[in-house]
All heavy atoms as an XYZ file, in Angstrom:
771
protein
N      -0.046    -17.260     -3.480
C      -0.013    -15.999     -4.246
C       0.376    -14.858     -3.283
O      -0.179    -14.727     -2.231
C      -1.353    -15.741     -4.855
C      -1.428    -14.434     -5.543
S      -2.928    -14.259     -6.606
C      -3.995    -13.436     -5.482
N       1.373    -14.065     -3.591
C       1.722    -12.904     -2.831
C       0.782    -11.817     -3.197
O       0.883    -11.185     -4.288
C       3.190    -12.512     -3.144
C       4.107    -13.515     -2.623
O       3.822    -14.283     -1.676
N       5.286    -13.651     -3.294
N      -0.097    -11.459     -2.325
C      -1.134    -10.454     -2.583
C      -0.557     -9.063     -2.333
O      -0.667     -8.227     -3.215
C      -2.334    -10.695     -1.687
C      -3.428     -9.641     -1.906
C      -2.941    -12.035     -1.924
N       0.020     -8.816     -1.175
C       0.530     -7.475     -0.883
C       1.938     -7.388     -1.339
O       2.801     -8.166     -0.902
C       0.392     -7.178      0.602
C      -1.104     -7.246      1.009
C       0.984     -5.843      1.035
C      -1.354     -7.160      2.479
N       2.244     -6.434     -2.185
C       3.623     -6.272     -2.734
C       4.376     -5.421     -1.843
O       5.546     -5.751     -1.419
C       3.526     -5.793     -4.164
C       2.830     -6.803     -5.102
C       4.939     -5.477     -4.653
C       2.565     -6.322     -6.485
N       3.870     -4.183     -1.527
C       4.614     -3.278     -0.719
C       3.680     -2.165     -0.220
O       2.620     -1.922     -0.832
C       5.766     -2.636     -1.508
C       5.337     -1.721     -2.638
C       6.533     -1.150     -3.358
C       6.049     -0.286     -4.523
N       7.178      0.362     -5.172
N       3.971     -1.517      0.900
C       3.164     -0.385      1.355
C       3.525      0.846      0.541
O       4.664      0.986      0.069
C       3.576     -0.235      2.822
C       4.989     -0.784      2.887
C       5.023     -1.900      1.864
N       2.599      1.715      0.315
C       2.808      2.989     -0.343
C       2.966      4.031      0.727
O       2.001      4.348      1.421
C       1.634      3.334     -1.299
C       1.350      2.240     -2.318
C       1.899      4.620     -1.999
C       2.535      1.961     -3.240
N       4.191      4.627      0.844
C       4.431      5.618      1.852
C       4.729      6.975      1.114
O       5.930      7.191      0.785
C       5.593      5.180      2.801
C       5.836      6.210      3.866
C       5.294      3.814      3.399
N       3.702      7.702      0.893
C       3.877      8.992      0.312
C       3.200     10.068      1.193
O       2.523      9.672      2.123
C       3.190      9.092     -1.121
O       1.784      8.839     -0.971
C       3.793      8.110     -2.061
N       3.414     11.324      0.926
C       2.846     12.356      1.727
C       1.283     12.232      1.724
O       0.618     12.278      2.751
C       3.274     13.700      1.231
C       2.906     14.873      2.182
C       3.551     16.201      1.702
O       4.470     16.169      0.927
O       3.040     17.197      2.173
N       0.725     12.000      0.587
C      -0.776     11.961      0.458
C      -1.308     10.686      1.183
O      -2.263     10.788      1.845
C      -1.182     11.897     -1.015
C      -2.619     11.937     -1.258
C      -2.925     12.045     -2.750
C      -4.407     12.108     -2.956
N      -4.730     12.265     -4.378
N      -0.637      9.553      0.985
C      -1.147      8.339      1.666
C      -0.936      8.364      3.127
O      -1.771      7.835      3.872
C      -0.488      7.123      1.087
O       0.831      7.026      1.480
N       0.109      9.045      3.595
C       0.325      9.110      5.088
C      -0.646     10.079      5.709
O      -0.896     10.016      6.962
C       1.743      9.531      5.296
C       2.801      8.445      4.970
S       2.504      6.870      5.715
C       2.983      7.184      7.429
N      -1.212     11.030      4.984
C      -2.177     12.006      5.579
C      -3.506     11.232      5.934
O      -4.241     11.760      6.789
C      -2.469     13.079      4.610
O      -3.128     12.635      3.493
N      -3.773     10.083      5.382
C      -5.016      9.379      5.657
C      -4.847      8.289      6.699
O      -5.808      7.668      7.163
C      -5.564      8.725      4.350
O      -4.575      7.741      3.825
C      -5.863      9.723      3.286
N      -3.618      8.096      7.182
C      -3.365      7.104      8.224
C      -4.071      7.436      9.499
O      -4.575      6.536     10.246
C      -1.794      6.983      8.470
C      -1.549      6.115      9.704
C      -1.155      6.293      7.226
N      -4.195      8.710      9.861
C      -4.935      9.101     11.101
C      -6.403      8.709     10.981
O      -7.062      8.519     12.015
C      -4.801     10.605     11.286
O      -5.346     11.341     10.296
N      -6.907      8.537      9.834
C      -8.358      8.110      9.651
C      -8.505      6.583      9.530
O      -9.592      6.083      9.276
C      -8.990      8.769      8.430
C      -9.003     10.272      8.538
O      -9.075     10.782      9.601
N      -8.924     10.871      7.455
N      -7.353      5.899      9.688
C      -7.402      4.416      9.613
C      -7.376      3.862      8.217
O      -7.799      2.762      7.941
N      -6.855      4.630      7.237
C      -6.749      4.168      5.857
C      -5.320      4.048      5.502
O      -4.517      4.943      5.624
C      -7.431      5.237      4.947
C      -8.901      5.453      5.272
C      -9.560      6.383      4.338
N      -9.571      5.783      2.960
C     -10.265      6.200      1.995
N     -11.121      7.230      2.188
N     -10.247      5.592      0.844
N      -4.998      2.855      4.967
C      -3.632      2.528      4.602
C      -3.591      2.088      3.174
O      -4.486      1.461      2.685
C      -3.177      1.358      5.508
C      -3.189      1.676      6.993
C      -4.292      1.339      7.793
C      -2.146      2.298      7.565
C      -4.311      1.650      9.101
C      -2.174      2.651      8.943
C      -3.288      2.279      9.693
O      -3.305      2.622     10.999
N      -2.449      2.435      2.489
C      -2.373      2.239      1.012
C      -1.288      1.215      0.778
O      -0.173      1.250      1.328
C      -2.043      3.559      0.335
O      -2.968      4.523      0.704
C      -2.091      3.383     -1.150
N      -1.570      0.242     -0.092
C      -0.675     -0.809     -0.527
C      -0.620     -1.013     -2.010
O      -1.614     -0.811     -2.641
C      -1.126     -2.185      0.115
C      -1.047     -2.204      1.586
C      -2.229     -1.978      2.336
C       0.075     -2.434      2.295
C      -2.252     -1.994      3.689
C       0.076     -2.536      3.657
C      -1.046     -2.268      4.377
N       0.496     -1.423     -2.556
C       0.586     -1.942     -3.923
C       0.308     -3.408     -3.791
O       0.844     -4.142     -2.934
C       1.958     -1.688     -4.479
N      -0.633     -3.858     -4.648
C      -1.143     -5.287     -4.524
C      -0.969     -5.923     -5.882
O      -0.718     -5.308     -6.942
C      -2.548     -5.348     -4.026
C      -2.669     -4.850     -2.573
C      -3.488     -4.649     -4.934
N      -1.079     -7.265     -5.851
C      -1.053     -8.107     -7.109
C      -2.199     -7.669     -8.014
O      -3.272     -7.328     -7.614
C      -1.245     -9.560     -6.825
N      -1.841     -7.527     -9.330
C      -2.785     -7.018    -10.237
C      -4.073     -7.850    -10.413
O      -5.163     -7.328    -10.688
C      -2.143     -6.964    -11.606
C      -2.701     -5.905    -12.533
C      -1.829     -5.720    -13.730
C      -2.516     -4.819    -14.709
N      -1.933     -4.822    -16.019
N      -4.060     -9.110    -10.127
C      -5.179    -10.014    -10.216
C      -5.883    -10.215     -8.904
O      -6.832    -11.043     -8.815
C      -4.795    -11.353    -10.859
C      -3.789    -12.049    -10.130
O      -3.111    -11.437     -9.208
O      -3.599    -13.293    -10.349
N      -5.466     -9.505     -7.868
C      -6.138     -9.786     -6.537
C      -7.411     -9.099     -6.378
O      -7.580     -7.941     -6.817
C      -5.180     -9.276     -5.435
N      -8.389     -9.778     -5.836
C      -9.740     -9.160     -5.655
C      -9.798     -8.486     -4.262
O      -8.907     -8.642     -3.440
C     -10.793    -10.300     -5.707
O     -10.682    -11.129     -4.602
N     -10.870     -7.723     -4.076
C     -11.002     -7.032     -2.744
C     -11.127     -7.977     -1.564
O     -10.578     -7.719     -0.546
C     -12.240     -6.154     -2.820
C     -12.122     -4.905     -3.735
C     -13.334     -4.079     -3.701
C     -13.177     -2.874     -4.631
N     -14.312     -1.938     -4.512
N     -11.810     -9.087     -1.777
C     -11.952    -10.116     -0.712
C     -10.559    -10.697     -0.365
O     -10.261    -10.886      0.881
C     -12.945    -11.133     -1.088
C     -14.423    -10.708     -1.146
C     -15.272    -11.894     -1.691
C     -14.885    -10.177      0.167
N      -9.742    -10.984     -1.381
C      -8.437    -11.551     -1.107
C      -7.519    -10.569     -0.406
O      -6.805    -10.887      0.484
C      -7.827    -12.067     -2.460
C      -6.398    -12.491     -2.259
C      -8.627    -13.182     -3.013
N      -7.575     -9.287     -0.814
C      -6.806     -8.238     -0.212
C      -7.211     -8.061      1.222
O      -6.378     -7.947      2.143
C      -6.965     -6.958     -0.982
C      -6.354     -7.110     -2.400
C      -6.295     -5.796     -0.253
C      -6.734     -5.962     -3.392
N      -8.505     -8.029      1.490
C      -9.054     -7.931      2.828
C      -8.512     -9.015      3.761
O      -8.057     -8.785      4.873
C     -10.568     -7.891      2.805
C     -11.227     -7.706      4.160
C     -12.774     -7.713      3.982
C     -13.472     -7.515      5.276
N     -14.909     -7.425      5.169
N      -8.591    -10.239      3.262
C      -8.126    -11.398      4.103
C      -6.586    -11.344      4.320
O      -6.109    -11.600      5.416
C      -8.479    -12.725      3.386
N      -5.869    -10.908      3.301
C      -4.428    -10.849      3.444
C      -3.963     -9.773      4.436
O      -3.090    -10.037      5.268
C      -3.751    -10.575      2.099
N      -4.576     -8.616      4.420
C      -4.190     -7.570      5.337
C      -4.610     -7.980      6.763
O      -3.841     -7.750      7.723
C      -4.855     -6.236      4.924
C      -4.690     -5.119      6.028
C      -4.285     -5.730      3.595
N      -5.825     -8.483      6.911
C      -6.287     -8.947      8.240
C      -5.389     -9.974      8.839
O      -5.017     -9.924     10.000
C      -7.681     -9.444      8.126
N      -4.840    -10.937      8.029
C      -3.994    -11.947      8.533
C      -2.553    -11.465      8.822
O      -2.033    -11.752      9.868
C      -3.911    -13.104      7.542
C      -3.096    -14.262      7.968
C      -3.114    -15.394      6.925
C      -2.245    -16.556      7.381
N      -2.111    -17.592      6.334
N      -2.092    -10.634      7.911
C      -0.640    -10.190      8.033
C      -0.477     -9.226      9.178
O       0.530     -9.285      9.864
C      -0.304     -9.498      6.730
C       1.221     -9.155      6.669
S       1.713     -8.382      5.092
C       1.639     -9.793      4.074
N      -1.481     -8.312      9.367
C      -1.298     -7.277     10.431
C      -2.204     -7.428     11.683
O      -2.200     -6.592     12.497
C      -1.472     -5.914      9.781
C      -0.561     -5.600      8.666
C      -0.946     -5.606      7.360
C       0.807     -5.293      8.921
C      -0.072     -5.354      6.332
C       1.667     -5.057      7.942
C       1.220     -5.012      6.646
N      -2.974     -8.455     11.720
C      -3.918     -8.706     12.808
C      -4.809     -7.558     13.129
O      -4.880     -7.025     14.265
C      -3.130     -9.141     14.054
O      -2.321    -10.231     13.845
N      -5.460     -7.111     12.158
C      -6.426     -5.958     12.235
C      -7.786     -6.429     11.622
O      -7.863     -7.384     10.879
C      -5.964     -4.696     11.499
C      -4.757     -4.103     12.236
C      -5.680     -4.924     10.042
N      -8.883     -5.648     11.920
C     -10.166     -5.930     11.335
C     -10.388     -4.907     10.177
O     -10.367     -3.714     10.384
C     -11.292     -5.683     12.328
O     -11.029     -6.540     13.483
C     -12.615     -6.025     11.777
N     -10.468     -5.388      9.003
C     -10.589     -4.532      7.757
C     -12.099     -4.282      7.555
O     -12.931     -5.225      7.496
C      -9.957     -5.190      6.520
C     -10.156     -4.422      5.320
C      -8.541     -5.499      6.729
N     -12.457     -2.968      7.411
C     -13.870     -2.662      7.206
C     -14.186     -2.455      5.690
O     -15.256     -2.731      5.268
C     -14.269     -1.388      7.944
O     -13.404     -0.284      7.580
C     -14.198     -1.654      9.423
N     -13.172     -1.942      4.924
C     -13.452     -1.729      3.526
C     -12.176     -1.693      2.727
O     -11.121     -1.466      3.259
C     -14.229     -0.476      3.216
O     -13.453      0.703      3.542
N     -12.270     -2.015      1.421
C     -11.114     -1.997      0.518
C     -11.534     -1.279     -0.759
O     -12.592     -1.631     -1.339
C     -10.646     -3.437      0.153
C      -9.528     -3.372     -0.813
C     -10.282     -4.217      1.437
N     -10.736     -0.301     -1.159
C     -10.935      0.367     -2.447
C      -9.761      0.141     -3.275
O      -8.588      0.252     -2.868
C     -11.126      1.883     -2.193
N      -9.965     -0.251     -4.505
C      -8.831     -0.620     -5.446
C      -8.921      0.293     -6.668
O      -9.930      0.743     -7.061
C      -8.869     -2.070     -5.865
O     -10.093     -2.330     -6.572
C      -8.714     -3.022     -4.721
N      -7.706      0.483     -7.236
C      -7.647      1.160     -8.578
C      -6.438      0.655     -9.301
O      -5.396      0.325     -8.700
C      -7.600      2.698     -8.353
O      -6.440      3.054     -7.653
N      -6.475      0.580    -10.576
C      -5.419      0.210    -11.456
C      -4.744      1.425    -11.964
O      -5.382      2.359    -12.584
C      -5.898     -0.705    -12.599
O      -6.659     -1.878    -12.075
C      -4.733     -1.191    -13.480
N      -3.448      1.535    -11.710
C      -2.665      2.689    -12.140
C      -2.002      2.382    -13.474
O      -1.256      1.352    -13.608
C      -1.598      3.066    -11.064
C      -2.289      3.160     -9.691
C      -0.896      4.351    -11.506
C      -3.345      4.134     -9.518
N      -2.198      3.184    -14.441
C      -1.604      2.950    -15.796
C      -0.165      3.250    -15.755
O       0.249      4.255    -15.169
C      -2.339      3.891    -16.790
C      -1.985      3.623    -18.199
C      -3.175      3.624    -19.085
C      -2.829      3.634    -20.550
N      -2.564      2.310    -21.052
N       0.670      2.414    -16.364
C       2.029      2.578    -16.494
C       2.436      3.735    -17.353
O       1.717      4.160    -18.240
N       3.623      4.279    -17.113
C       4.122      5.411    -17.881
C       5.350      5.002    -18.662
O       5.848      3.871    -18.541
C       4.540      6.569    -16.888
C       3.500      7.025    -16.045
C       3.963      8.107    -15.091
C       2.823      8.649    -14.240
N       3.341      9.628    -13.324
N       5.755      5.929    -19.550
C       6.977      5.699    -20.316
C       8.065      6.557    -19.690
O       7.851      7.756    -19.468
C       6.797      6.047    -21.814
C       5.770      5.098    -22.442
C       5.711      5.357    -23.905
C       4.703      4.398    -24.486
N       4.980      3.903    -25.779
N       9.219      5.941    -19.454
C      10.387      6.658    -18.920
C      11.603      6.442    -19.745
O      11.672      5.449    -20.450
C      10.633      6.181    -17.481
C       9.541      6.591    -16.496
C      10.011      6.490    -15.150
C       8.907      6.987    -14.190
N       9.408      7.238    -12.885
N      12.525      7.370    -19.636
C      13.768      7.223    -20.464
C      14.879      6.761    -19.496
O      15.014      7.373    -18.418
C      14.133      8.528    -21.079
C      13.128      8.879    -22.156
C      13.494     10.242    -22.787
N      12.587     10.557    -23.879
C      12.810     10.285    -25.183
N      13.902      9.699    -25.528
N      11.953     10.635    -26.039
N      15.648      5.772    -19.905
C      16.722      5.236    -19.156
C      17.993      5.182    -19.916
O      17.987      5.069    -21.217
C      16.381      3.817    -18.663
C      15.351      3.803    -17.604
C      14.009      3.380    -17.867
C      15.643      4.221    -16.302
C      13.137      3.312    -16.908
C      14.668      4.173    -15.339
C      13.366      3.748    -15.594
N      19.211      5.167    -19.305
C      20.449      4.841    -19.907
C      21.062      6.023    -20.631
O      20.457      7.076    -20.767
N      22.261      5.732    -21.125
C      23.019      6.779    -21.832
C      22.371      7.151    -23.161
O      22.433      8.317    -23.590
C      24.403      6.258    -22.091
N      21.750      6.207    -23.831
C      21.062      6.509    -25.097
C      19.664      7.001    -24.951
O      18.999      7.279    -25.903
C      21.049      5.208    -25.943
C      22.395      4.788    -26.372
C      22.331      3.596    -27.294
C      23.690      3.149    -27.719
N      23.656      2.006    -28.565
N      19.249      7.132    -23.615
C      17.884      7.669    -23.286
C      16.808      6.907    -24.017
O      15.876      7.466    -24.566
C      17.825      9.187    -23.658
C      18.920     10.032    -23.038
C      18.962      9.965    -21.531
N      17.747     10.565    -20.917
C      17.334     10.343    -19.756
N      17.996      9.531    -18.956
N      16.254     10.871    -19.284
N      16.906      5.584    -23.960
C      15.887      4.727    -24.602
C      14.600      4.823    -23.739
O      14.654      4.816    -22.545
C      16.394      3.358    -24.666
C      17.483      3.155    -25.688
C      17.911      1.740    -25.753
O      17.860      1.000    -24.788
N      18.389      1.285    -26.937
N      13.489      4.797    -24.427
C      12.220      4.906    -23.751
C      11.731      3.511    -23.366
O      11.699      2.628    -24.253
C      11.171      5.615    -24.677
C      10.016      6.187    -23.985
C       9.224      7.085    -24.839
O       8.384      6.479    -25.688
O       9.302      8.279    -24.741
N      11.361      3.312    -22.111
C      10.904      2.031    -21.615
C       9.555      2.204    -21.003
O       9.262      3.169    -20.245
C      11.927      1.509    -20.486
C      11.470      0.233    -19.939
C      13.318      1.372    -21.133
N       8.643      1.243    -21.228
C       7.306      1.299    -20.664
C       7.325      0.717    -19.232
O       7.868     -0.434    -19.063
C       6.337      0.584    -21.596
N       6.767      1.469    -18.305
C       6.656      0.894    -16.935
C       5.326      0.192    -16.853
O       4.294      0.724    -17.348
C       6.742      2.083    -15.910
C       8.026      2.869    -16.053
C       6.542      1.569    -14.450
C       9.290      2.109    -15.868
N       5.283     -0.980    -16.275
C       4.067     -1.814    -16.213
C       2.942     -1.182    -15.429
O       3.166     -0.384    -14.490
C       4.375     -3.192    -15.678
N       1.657     -1.517    -15.793
C       0.502     -1.128    -14.946
C       0.620     -1.796    -13.585
O       1.186     -2.891    -13.478
C      -0.778     -1.544    -15.635
C      -0.999     -0.927    -17.012
O      -0.286      0.079    -17.289
O      -1.864     -1.319    -17.717
N       0.031     -1.184    -12.538
C       0.001     -1.826    -11.230
C      -1.280     -1.464    -10.539
O      -2.058     -0.612    -10.987
C       1.244     -1.412    -10.413
C       1.348      0.080    -10.198
C       1.804      1.059    -11.078
C       1.127      0.788     -8.985
N       1.806      2.231    -10.551
C       1.373      2.179     -9.254
C       0.624      0.401     -7.731
C       1.211      3.166     -8.295
C       0.485      1.389     -6.791
C       0.786      2.739     -7.021
N      -1.628     -2.198     -9.442
C      -2.805     -2.021     -8.733
C      -2.593     -1.470     -7.388
O      -1.651     -1.927     -6.635
C      -3.564     -3.378     -8.690
C      -4.993     -3.286     -8.216
C      -5.688     -4.638     -8.411
C      -7.163     -4.535     -8.200
N      -7.814     -5.797     -8.443
N      -3.393     -0.555     -6.947
C      -3.285      0.102     -5.623
C      -4.522     -0.225     -4.835
O      -5.650     -0.224     -5.378
C      -3.089      1.601     -5.751
C      -3.201      2.343     -4.503
C      -2.839      3.848     -4.721
C      -3.867      4.561     -5.443
N      -3.651      6.029     -5.435
N      -4.386     -0.532     -3.526
C      -5.538     -0.812     -2.647
C      -5.400      0.144     -1.477
O      -4.375      0.253     -0.857
C      -5.461     -2.267     -2.228
N      -6.521      0.792     -1.155
C      -6.653      1.651      0.028
C      -7.551      0.902      1.029
O      -8.724      0.622      0.714
C      -7.221      3.004     -0.324
C      -6.303      3.697     -1.321
C      -7.333      3.854      0.963
C      -6.898      5.004     -1.875
N      -6.948      0.495      2.115
C      -7.648     -0.379      3.071
C      -8.029      0.461      4.301
O      -7.188      1.136      4.853
C      -6.668     -1.514      3.517
C      -7.326     -2.452      4.510
C      -6.292     -2.340      2.257
N      -9.339      0.376      4.699
C      -9.740      0.997      5.916
C      -9.932     -0.025      7.004
O     -10.515     -1.055      6.789
C     -11.134      1.696      5.633
O     -11.018      2.588      4.493
C     -11.590      2.552      6.891
N      -9.342      0.253      8.145
C      -9.392     -0.716      9.292
C     -10.392     -0.136     10.332
O     -10.739      1.058     10.355
C      -8.000     -0.931      9.878
C      -7.049     -1.572      8.904
C      -7.460      0.304     10.430
N     -10.801     -1.048     11.211
C     -11.735     -0.697     12.270
C     -11.162      0.392     13.204
O      -9.965      0.433     13.447
C     -12.036     -2.017     13.094
C     -13.097     -1.819     14.153
C     -13.311     -3.210     14.782
C     -13.490     -3.017     16.278
N     -13.555     -4.304     16.999
N     -12.014      1.236     13.652
C     -11.541      2.372     14.483
C     -10.852      1.757     15.739
O     -11.344      0.873     16.374
C     -12.728      3.169     14.934
C     -12.386      4.483     15.584
C     -13.562      5.357     15.800
C     -13.148      6.725     16.291
N     -14.181      7.699     16.365
N      -9.676      2.270     16.017
C      -8.874      1.723     17.104
C      -7.767      0.786     16.714
O      -6.815      0.666     17.403
N      -7.918      0.125     15.559
C      -6.909     -0.731     15.013
C      -5.801      0.124     14.332
O      -6.120      1.152     13.719
C      -7.430     -1.698     14.038
C      -8.186     -2.813     14.703
O      -8.144     -2.914     16.027
O      -8.821     -3.634     14.037
N      -4.582     -0.308     14.422
C      -3.445      0.389     13.796
C      -2.549     -0.632     13.139
O      -2.393     -1.764     13.588
C      -2.662      1.176     14.836
C      -3.350      2.280     15.498
C      -3.160      3.569     14.751
N      -3.911      4.628     15.342
C      -4.798      5.385     14.724
N      -4.968      5.190     13.423
N      -5.398      6.378     15.298
N      -1.878     -0.263     12.083
C      -0.811     -1.002     11.451
C       0.441     -0.331     11.798
O       0.733      0.808     11.398
C      -1.044     -1.093      9.941
C      -2.354     -1.844      9.628
C       0.139     -1.818      9.235
C      -2.691     -1.987      8.143
N       1.300     -0.987     12.583
C       2.518     -0.399     13.109
C       3.517     -0.030     12.008
O       4.321      0.880     12.178
C       3.225     -1.401     14.076
N       3.404     -0.681     10.860
C       4.335     -0.385      9.765
C       4.257      1.079      9.259
O       5.227      1.653      8.866
C       3.998     -1.335      8.594
C       4.828     -1.267      7.361
C       6.197     -1.804      7.633
C       4.206     -2.126      6.232
N       3.063      1.628      9.455
C       2.865      3.044      8.960
C       2.987      4.060     10.083
O       2.944      5.274      9.775
C       1.397      3.196      8.333
C       1.284      2.532      7.081
C       0.922      1.181      6.959
C       1.569      3.185      5.935
C       0.765      0.577      5.719
C       1.383      2.615      4.632
C       1.028      1.341      4.602
N       3.179      3.650     11.306
C       3.327      4.622     12.403
C       4.672      5.307     12.383
O       5.660      4.644     12.176
C       3.105      3.930     13.753
C       1.754      3.333     13.950
C       0.633      4.347     13.846
O       0.817      5.464     14.378
O      -0.423      4.076     13.215
N       4.729      6.636     12.539
C       6.027      7.311     12.517
C       6.869      6.842     13.728
O       6.330      6.635     14.809
C       5.661      8.770     12.670
C       4.266      8.838     13.170
C       3.567      7.527     12.780
N       8.135      6.806     13.486
C       9.065      6.346     14.514
C       9.350      7.528     15.465
O       9.688      8.599     15.047
C      10.379      5.836     13.929
C      11.092      4.853     14.659
C      12.212      4.181     13.943
O      12.115      3.976     12.692
O      13.259      3.957     14.582
N       9.252      7.251     16.781
C       9.503      8.323     17.726
C      10.908      8.206     18.260
O      11.636      7.239     18.022
C       8.547      8.153     18.953
O       8.798      6.899     19.566
C       7.100      8.353     18.543
N      11.382      9.237     18.946
C      12.712      9.271     19.473
C      12.955      8.098     20.426
O      14.037      7.553     20.500
C      13.009     10.567     20.181
C      13.080     11.780     19.243
C      14.182     11.640     18.212
O      15.240     11.137     18.583
O      13.954     12.029     17.027
N      11.965      7.729     21.275
C      12.100      6.687     22.214
C      12.345      5.322     21.577
O      13.189      4.539     21.986
C      10.845      6.586     23.105
C      10.655      7.784     23.994
C       9.360      7.739     24.708
O       8.669      6.697     24.601
O       8.980      8.731     25.328
N      11.667      5.126     20.454
C      11.866      3.840     19.687
C      13.294      3.810     19.059
O      13.872      2.709     18.952
C      10.825      3.666     18.596
C       9.429      3.456     19.161
C       8.443      3.269     18.018
C       7.030      3.037     18.520
N       6.057      2.978     17.429
N      13.770      4.932     18.552
C      15.078      4.952     17.995
C      16.220      4.642     18.980
O      17.205      4.062     18.588
C      15.348      6.332     17.338
C      14.523      6.630     16.148
C      14.895      7.930     15.527
C      14.026      8.260     14.315
N      14.301      9.612     13.802
N      16.042      5.094     20.211
C      17.020      4.852     21.196
C      17.190      3.382     21.660
O      18.228      2.948     22.019
C      16.732      5.746     22.459
C      16.975      7.197     22.185
C      16.671      8.002     23.395
C      16.871      9.512     23.153
N      16.500     10.254     24.278
N      16.024      2.650     21.552
C      16.116      1.247     21.948
C      16.729      0.371     21.003
O      17.242      0.297     20.146
C      14.631      0.733     22.178
C      13.971      1.422     23.405
C      12.621      0.876     23.586
C      12.014      1.497     24.841
N      10.658      1.063     25.146
C-alpha cells in the first residue's frame, strides 16, 4: 500500500518545518501507526507524533461548458520528528547546491 502520496509544500506548512513538523498527503485509509512507520522508513528519521485530518473535497468548474466536478476527499498528516532530525525534501535549496 502506498501510504505517502505527496508532500504538501505551502507557505503555511513550510513555516512549521523549523519546528520539525512536516506535512504530507496520505492514503485515506492509512492509520497514524502506518504513517509513522512509512515516514520513518522512507526518510530515516525518528517520528515522535502524527496528527491527521480528513479534508473535505470541493466542487470546481472545468472545461468550456464550465461543468461542475466534485474533487475527492483526501487525508493530510502532520508529522513531528525528533529534535535534530531533518527531512531533506523540505529543506530550501541554497545557491551552493544549485551550482553542483
